[in-house]
C-alpha positions as CSV (number, residue, x, y, z in Angstrom):
1,X,-9.1,-12.1,25.0
2,X,-6.3,-10.1,23.4
3,X,-7.7,-7.2,21.3
4,X,-7.0,-7.5,17.5
5,X,-7.1,-4.4,15.3
6,X,-6.7,-4.3,11.5
7,X,-6.1,-1.8,8.7
8,X,-7.4,-3.1,5.3
9,X,-6.6,-0.9,2.3
10,X,-7.3,-1.7,-1.3
11,X,-4.3,-1.5,-3.7
12,X,-6.1,0.5,-6.3
13,X,-4.5,3.8,-5.7
14,X,-2.2,5.8,-3.4
15,X,-2.9,6.2,0.3
16,X,-4.1,9.6,1.3
17,X,-4.4,11.5,4.6
18,X,-7.7,9.7,5.4
19,X,-6.0,6.3,5.2
20,X,-3.1,7.6,7.3
21,X,-5.5,8.7,10.0
22,X,-7.3,5.3,10.1
23,X,-4.0,3.3,10.0
24,X,-2.5,5.4,12.8
25,X,-5.6,5.2,15.0
26,X,-5.8,1.4,14.6
27,X,-2.1,1.0,15.3
28,X,-2.2,3.3,18.4
29,X,-5.3,1.7,19.9
30,X,-3.8,-1.7,19.5
31,X,-0.6,-0.6,21.2
32,X,-2.5,1.1,24.1
33,X,-4.7,-1.9,24.7
34,X,-1.8,-4.5,24.5
35,X,-3.3,-5.9,21.3
36,X,-2.3,-7.0,17.9
37,X,-2.2,-4.9,14.7
38,X,-2.8,-6.6,11.4
39,X,-2.6,-5.4,7.8
40,X,-4.9,-6.9,5.2
41,X,-4.7,-6.2,1.5
42,X,-8.2,-6.1,0.0
43,X,-7.4,-7.0,-3.6
44,X,-10.5,-8.8,-4.8
45,X,-10.9,-6.5,-7.8
46,X,-8.3,-7.7,-10.3
47,X,-9.2,-4.9,-12.8
48,X,-8.2,-2.1,-10.4
49,X,-5.7,-3.6,-8.0
50,X,-2.0,-3.4,-8.9
51,X,1.2,-4.7,-7.3
52,X,2.8,-1.3,-7.5
53,X,0.1,0.2,-5.4
54,X,0.5,-2.5,-2.8
55,X,4.2,-1.9,-2.7
56,X,3.6,1.8,-2.2
57,X,1.1,1.1,0.6
58,X,3.6,-1.0,2.5
59,X,6.3,1.7,2.0
60,X,4.0,4.5,3.1
61,X,2.9,2.7,6.3
62,X,6.5,1.8,7.2
63,X,7.5,5.4,6.7
64,X,4.7,6.4,9.1
65,X,6.4,4.2,11.7
66,X,3.8,1.5,11.7
67,X,4.6,-2.2,12.4
68,X,2.3,-5.1,11.6
69,X,2.3,-8.9,11.8
70,X,3.4,-11.0,8.9
71,X,2.4,-12.7,6.7
72,X,0.0,-10.1,5.4
73,X,-3.4,-11.5,4.5
74,X,-4.3,-10.9,0.8
75,X,-7.9,-11.5,-0.2
76,X,-6.8,-12.8,-3.6
77,X,-5.3,-15.8,-1.8
78,X,-8.5,-16.8,-0.1
79,X,-11.1,-17.1,-2.8
80,X,-12.0,-20.6,-1.8
81,X,-13.1,-19.4,1.6
82,X,-15.4,-16.8,0.1
83,X,-16.7,-19.2,-2.5
84,X,-17.6,-21.7,0.3
85,X,-19.5,-19.0,2.3
86,X,-21.4,-17.8,-0.8
87,X,-22.3,-21.4,-1.7
88,X,-23.6,-22.0,1.8
89,X,-25.9,-19.1,1.6
90,X,-27.2,-20.1,-1.8
91,X,-27.7,-23.7,-0.7
92,X,-29.8,-22.5,2.3
93,X,-32.0,-20.6,0.0
94,X,-30.8,-17.2,1.2
95,X,-29.1,-16.0,-2.0
96,X,-30.0,-16.2,-5.7
97,X,-28.4,-15.6,-9.1
98,X,-29.4,-12.1,-10.5
99,X,-29.2,-11.6,-14.2
100,X,-30.4,-8.0,-14.7
101,X,-27.8,-5.8,-16.5
102,X,-26.9,-2.3,-15.3
103,X,-29.0,-0.8,-18.0
104,X,-32.0,-3.0,-17.1
105,X,-31.7,-2.1,-13.5
106,X,-31.5,1.6,-14.4
107,X,-34.6,1.4,-16.6
108,X,-36.6,-0.5,-13.9
109,X,-35.6,1.8,-11.1
110,X,-35.9,5.1,-12.9
111,X,-39.0,6.4,-11.1
112,X,-38.3,9.2,-8.7
113,X,-39.7,7.3,-5.7
114,X,-37.7,4.2,-6.1
115,X,-35.9,3.4,-2.8
116,X,-32.1,3.8,-2.7
117,X,-29.4,2.5,-0.4
118,X,-27.2,4.7,1.8
119,X,-24.7,5.2,-1.0
120,X,-27.5,6.5,-3.3
121,X,-27.8,3.5,-5.6
122,X,-31.3,2.2,-6.4
123,X,-32.3,-1.0,-4.5
124,X,-32.2,-4.1,-6.7
125,X,-35.7,-5.0,-8.1
126,X,-35.3,-8.7,-7.1
127,X,-36.9,-10.0,-10.2
128,X,-35.2,-13.4,-9.9
129,X,-36.0,-14.1,-6.2
130,X,-38.5,-16.8,-7.2
131,X,-36.9,-17.8,-10.5
132,X,-37.2,-21.6,-11.1
133,X,-33.8,-23.1,-10.0
134,X,-33.6,-25.1,-13.2
135,X,-34.0,-22.0,-15.3
136,X,-31.3,-20.2,-13.2
137,X,-28.9,-23.1,-13.8
138,X,-29.7,-23.1,-17.5
139,X,-28.9,-19.5,-17.8
140,X,-25.7,-19.8,-15.9
141,X,-24.6,-22.7,-18.1
142,X,-25.5,-20.7,-21.1
143,X,-23.0,-18.0,-20.0
144,X,-25.5,-15.3,-19.0
145,X,-23.7,-12.7,-16.9
146,X,-25.0,-12.7,-13.3
147,X,-24.2,-11.8,-9.7
148,X,-25.2,-13.6,-6.5
149,X,-27.4,-11.5,-4.3
150,X,-28.6,-12.0,-0.8
151,X,-32.4,-12.3,-0.4
152,X,-32.2,-9.7,2.4
153,X,-35.8,-10.0,3.6
154,X,-35.6,-13.8,3.9
155,X,-32.2,-13.6,5.4
156,X,-33.3,-11.0,8.0
157,X,-36.3,-13.2,8.9
158,X,-33.8,-16.1,9.5
159,X,-31.4,-14.0,11.6
160,X,-33.9,-12.1,13.7
161,X,-33.2,-8.7,15.4
162,X,-29.6,-7.6,15.1
163,X,-27.4,-4.9,16.6
164,X,-23.8,-4.0,17.2
165,X,-21.8,-2.1,19.9
166,X,-20.6,1.2,18.5
167,X,-17.7,2.8,20.3
168,X,-17.5,5.7,17.9
169,X,-20.3,7.6,16.3
170,X,-22.5,7.3,13.3
171,X,-23.4,10.1,10.9
172,X,-26.4,11.1,13.1
173,X,-24.6,10.6,16.4
174,X,-25.4,6.9,16.8
175,X,-23.4,5.3,19.5
176,X,-23.6,2.5,22.1
177,X,-25.9,-0.4,21.0
178,X,-27.1,0.3,17.5
179,X,-29.9,-1.5,15.7
180,X,-28.8,-3.1,12.5
181,X,-31.3,-2.6,9.6
182,X,-29.8,-4.5,6.7
183,X,-33.0,-3.9,4.6
184,X,-31.6,-0.5,3.8
185,X,-29.2,-2.2,1.3
186,X,-31.9,-4.3,-0.4
187,X,-30.7,-7.5,-2.0
188,X,-27.0,-6.7,-2.1
189,X,-24.3,-8.5,-4.0
190,X,-22.3,-11.2,-2.2
191,X,-20.5,-12.7,-5.2
192,X,-19.9,-12.1,-8.9
193,X,-19.5,-14.5,-11.8
194,X,-15.8,-13.7,-12.3
195,X,-14.9,-13.2,-8.7
196,X,-16.5,-15.4,-6.1
197,X,-17.1,-12.7,-3.5
198,X,-17.9,-9.0,-3.0
199,X,-16.8,-6.5,-0.4
200,X,-19.5,-7.2,2.2
201,X,-19.0,-11.0,2.2
202,X,-15.2,-10.9,2.0
203,X,-14.8,-8.5,4.9
204,X,-16.8,-10.5,7.4
205,X,-15.1,-13.8,6.4
206,X,-11.7,-12.0,6.7
207,X,-12.4,-10.5,10.1
208,X,-13.5,-13.8,11.5
209,X,-10.5,-15.7,10.0
210,X,-8.1,-13.2,11.4
211,X,-9.8,-13.1,14.9
212,X,-10.4,-9.3,14.6
213,X,-12.1,-8.0,17.8
214,X,-12.2,-4.3,17.0
215,X,-13.1,-2.8,13.6
216,X,-12.0,0.8,13.5
217,X,-12.9,2.5,10.2
218,X,-14.3,5.6,8.6
219,X,-17.8,6.9,9.2
220,X,-18.6,6.4,5.6
221,X,-18.8,2.6,6.3
222,X,-21.1,3.0,9.3
223,X,-24.3,1.9,7.4
224,X,-22.4,-1.1,5.8
225,X,-22.2,-2.6,9.3
226,X,-25.9,-3.6,9.1
227,X,-25.1,-5.8,6.1
228,X,-22.0,-7.2,7.9
229,X,-24.0,-8.0,11.0
230,X,-26.6,-9.9,8.9
231,X,-23.9,-12.0,7.2
232,X,-22.2,-12.7,10.5
233,X,-25.4,-14.0,11.9
234,X,-26.2,-16.2,8.9
235,X,-22.7,-17.7,8.8
236,X,-22.2,-18.0,12.6
237,X,-19.3,-15.6,12.7
238,X,-18.1,-13.7,15.8
239,X,-19.1,-10.0,16.1
240,X,-16.4,-7.4,16.6
241,X,-16.8,-4.2,18.4
242,X,-17.1,-1.3,16.0
243,X,-15.7,2.2,16.1
244,X,-16.5,4.5,13.1
245,X,-14.3,7.6,13.1
246,X,-14.4,11.0,11.6
247,X,-13.3,11.5,8.0
248,X,-10.5,13.7,6.8
249,X,-12.1,16.2,4.4
250,X,-10.7,18.4,1.7
251,X,-10.9,22.2,1.7
252,X,-14.4,22.0,0.3
253,X,-15.7,19.6,2.9
254,X,-15.6,16.5,0.7
255,X,-14.2,13.1,1.5
256,X,-10.7,12.6,0.2
257,X,-10.3,10.5,-3.0
258,X,-7.5,8.4,-4.3
259,X,-7.9,10.2,-7.6
260,X,-6.7,13.5,-6.0
261,X,-3.0,13.1,-5.7
262,X,-2.6,16.4,-3.8
263,X,-3.5,14.7,-0.5
264,X,-1.7,11.4,-1.2
265,X,1.0,10.4,1.2
266,X,3.4,9.9,-1.8
267,X,3.0,13.5,-3.0
268,X,3.2,14.9,0.5
269,X,6.4,12.9,1.1
270,X,7.8,14.2,-2.2
271,X,7.1,17.7,-1.0
272,X,9.1,17.2,2.1
273,X,6.5,16.2,4.7
274,X,7.6,14.1,7.7
275,X,5.6,11.5,9.6
276,X,5.2,14.2,12.3
277,X,3.6,16.5,9.7
278,X,1.1,13.7,8.9
279,X,0.2,13.3,12.5
280,X,-0.4,17.1,12.7
281,X,-2.4,17.2,9.5
282,X,-4.7,14.4,10.6
283,X,-4.8,15.6,14.3
284,X,-4.3,12.0,15.4
285,X,-2.8,13.1,18.7
286,X,-5.8,15.3,19.3
287,X,-8.2,12.4,18.6
288,X,-6.2,10.2,21.0
289,X,-6.2,12.8,23.7
290,X,-10.0,13.2,23.4
291,X,-10.4,9.4,23.8
292,X,-8.2,9.5,26.9
293,X,-10.5,12.2,28.4
294,X,-13.6,10.0,28.1
């Protein structure tokens, strides 16, 4: 099977050095393995994603010397696929409409001992797991705001034990076969009322649709893989090999942010940086040399 790699940015800001490192790594691994390199635009958030950011992303990647297959997959053009996947999970009793507002969630989970997910957010209380279906439909028709959440315990019981093959390294040195523990995310969101998907659902549907065999991304998404493995199992989707790579940090040891323009490729280009400078700043060649030595 020909390896398939992808780089999947969101057009909600300018690319920074961390994005450049991930894109370069995916592109180079695809080239070295005789594989394909795909670009995907993850634009499911209409409030934050803008055409001008997408145009800048394409321009920055081309400036770096990257080439990708066309047409580019844009999530905004595949909402029916996500809607079908979410509807299937709901029809199988694995997802439920959740009506609690952010303020209600905050009030319910305010106790110091309330469990939190890897991103630090409190786990959803799950008050509506056993809500009468007719009442849920009534509230939806009445226009009550809601999200669709996965009943993670029930879904995990259905899926059974899960794992993935990690070629990189997790935050605590995890590598090789890694046990997936989706319960760390609680009942996570798979769709919203105004958008028929959320990140976790869209990314697994996309990877399967594009035939992605290798997911190479930042270590900050390591724990998200547990949620992705659960959805893959429930939907009968293929499982890629994963490689979570180091993050490019700022001078204070923090993950780079799109809100800090100082490390954006656009600002570096305007200051006279070359593609070779970006390779040096990200130490992409050192990373590739280390992989060659394994």
